[in-house]
C-alpha positions in Angstrom: -1.9 9.1 -17.8 -0.9 8.6 -14.2 2.7 7.7 -13.3 3.3 5.4 -10.3 5.1 7.1 -7.5 8.2 5.6 -5.5 8.4 5.7 -1.8 11.1 4.2 0.6 10.8 3.2 4.2 13.2 2.1 6.9 12.3 -1.4 8.4 13.8 -3.7 10.7 15.3 -6.6 8.9 13.4 -9.3 10.9 10.2 -7.5 10.1 11.2 -7.3 6.5 11.9 -10.9 6.3 8.5 -11.9 7.9 6.9 -9.4 5.6 8.3 -11.2 2.6 7.1 -14.5 4.0 3.6 -13.2 4.5 3.6 -11.8 1.1 4.8 -15.1 -0.6 2.2 -17.0 1.5 -0.4 -14.7 -0.1 1.1 -15.4 -3.5 2.0 -11.6 -3.8 5.2 -9.9 -4.5 6.3 -7.5 -1.7 5.1 -4.4 -3.7 1.9 -6.2 -4.5 1.4 -6.9 -0.6 2.1 -3.3 0.1 -0.5 -2.1 -2.4 -3.0 -4.6 -1.0 -2.4 -3.3 2.5 -2.6 0.3 1.4 -5.8 -0.2 -0.5 -7.5 -2.1 2.2 -6.4 0.8 4.6 -8.0 3.4 2.4 -11.3 1.3 1.8 -11.7 0.8 5.6 -11.2 4.5 6.2 -13.5 5.7 3.6 -16.3 3.2 4.7 -15.9 4.6 8.2 -15.3 8.4 7.5 -16.6 8.8 3.7 -14.8 9.1 0.4 -11.7 11.1 0.6 -11.8 13.8 -2.1 -8.5 14.7 -4.0 -7.8 18.2 -5.3 -7.8 18.2 -9.3 -4.5 17.3 -11.0 -2.1 20.0 -11.7 -0.9 20.0 -15.4 
C-alpha cells in the first residue's frame, strides 16, 4: 500500500489567496487543485516525452 507524502512550499500571501479562489471556483480543495495541476503537468510531459519509468519500490 502506497502512503501519501507531504510537501510544503513557500508562497506569497496574495498568490495563495488567488490560488484558493481558483480552487474554490473549480470546486476543489487547495490540495485537490494542486493534485489536479501536478497530474496535468505529468500527463503533458509524458505525452511529449514518453512515459516516465520509476525505479522499483524499495521494501
